[in-house]
C-alpha positions in Angstrom: 31.1 -101.2 3.7 29.8 -104.5 2.5 30.3 -107.6 4.8 29.9 -111.1 3.4 27.5 -113.3 5.4 26.7 -117.0 5.2 23.2 -118.3 5.9 22.5 -121.8 7.1 19.0 -123.3 7.4 18.4 -126.7 9.0 15.0 -128.4 8.9 12.8 -127.2 11.7 15.1 -124.2 12.6 15.4 -120.5 11.9 17.9 -119.2 9.3 21.1 -118.8 11.1 23.5 -116.1 10.0 27.3 -115.9 10.5 29.5 -112.9 9.7 32.9 -114.6 8.9 34.9 -111.3 9.3 33.5 -110.6 12.7 34.1 -113.5 15.0 31.3 -113.8 17.5 28.7 -111.9 15.3 25.7 -114.1 14.7 22.1 -113.6 14.0 18.9 -115.4 12.9 15.5 -114.9 11.5 12.5 -117.1 10.9 12.5 -116.1 7.2 15.4 -115.2 4.9 14.2 -111.6 4.7 14.0 -111.4 8.6 17.5 -113.0 8.8 19.0 -110.4 6.4 17.4 -107.5 8.3 18.5 -108.8 11.7 22.1 -109.4 10.6 22.5 -105.8 9.7 21.5 -104.8 13.2 23.8 -107.4 14.7 26.8 -106.2 12.6 26.1 -102.6 13.6 25.9 -103.5 17.3 29.1 -105.6 17.0 31.0 -102.8 15.3 29.7 -100.3 18.0 31.1 -102.6 20.7 34.4 -102.8 19.0 34.6 -99.0 18.7 33.7 -98.5 22.3 36.4 -101.0 23.2 38.9 -99.0 21.2 39.3 -101.7 18.6 39.7 -101.0 14.8 37.0 -102.1 12.4 38.4 -104.9 10.3 38.0 -104.6 6.6 35.6 -107.3 5.2 37.2 -109.8 2.9 35.6 -111.2 -0.2 33.2 -114.1 -0.3 35.9 -116.1 -2.2 38.2 -115.6 0.8 35.8 -117.6 2.9 34.3 -120.3 0.6 37.0 -122.8 1.4 36.3 -122.8 5.2 34.5 -126.0 6.1 32.4 -124.1 8.7 30.5 -122.5 5.9 29.8 -125.5 3.7 26.3 -125.7 2.4 25.6 -122.1 3.4 24.0 -119.4 1.2 26.2 -116.4 0.8 25.1 -112.8 0.6 26.6 -109.4 1.2 25.0 -106.8 3.5 25.9 -103.1 3.5 26.7 -101.3 6.6 26.8 -97.4 6.8 29.8 -96.7 8.9 28.7 -93.1 9.4 25.8 -94.3 11.6 28.2 -95.9 14.0 30.0 -94.8 17.1 27.0 -92.9 18.6 28.1 -89.3 18.1 27.8 -88.0 14.6 29.8 -84.9 13.9 29.2 -82.6 11.0 32.4 -81.5 9.3 33.0 -79.1 6.4 35.5 -80.4 3.8 36.5 -78.9 0.5 36.8 -81.2 -2.6 37.1 -80.4 -6.3 33.6 -80.4 -7.9 34.6 -83.3 -10.4 35.7 -85.5 -7.4 32.4 -84.7 -5.6 30.4 -85.6 -8.5 32.2 -88.9 -9.0 31.8 -89.6 -5.2 28.0 -88.9 -5.3 27.5 -91.0 -8.4 29.4 -93.9 -7.0 27.5 -93.7 -3.6 24.2 -93.6 -5.3 25.0 -96.5 -7.6 26.0 -98.7 -4.6 23.2 -97.7 -2.3 25.4 -95.6 0.0 25.4 -92.1 1.3 28.2 -89.6 0.6 29.2 -89.7 4.4 29.1 -93.5 4.5 31.3 -93.8 1.4 33.7 -91.3 2.9 33.8 -93.2 6.2 34.2 -96.5 4.5 37.0 -95.3 2.1 38.8 -93.7 5.1 38.6 -96.9 7.1 39.9 -98.9 4.2 42.8 -96.5 3.5 43.8 -96.6 7.2 43.6 -100.4 7.4 45.8 -100.7 4.4 48.3 -98.3 5.8 48.6 -100.6 9.0 49.4 -103.7 6.9 
């Protein structure tokens, strides 16, 4: 799952990071690289808290959906990938059966997008469920 983030840098301050789709999720770093690394951990912790509280994980919107928000004016936009299969503490191995062609498509897509098979299945499942609730 890829979350848009916005990074602000004021003179004499660290790089502040906001995750528009996760109200209350913020991070920072003294360098841009550190800010990008730290925000992944912040998002994972935020999502873990949501899951522990029984909340559903929101589907991230596009950068374009947020650009008009005056809170983010002057910020630098980026996307960070979160592997949902790493969330919720307990990981459970399951055995599923898929047609070989579909499995090949799934693996190729996951590799091209820097994801794992499990992460992609988890993300696709969450997106499917979120769309059904709309």
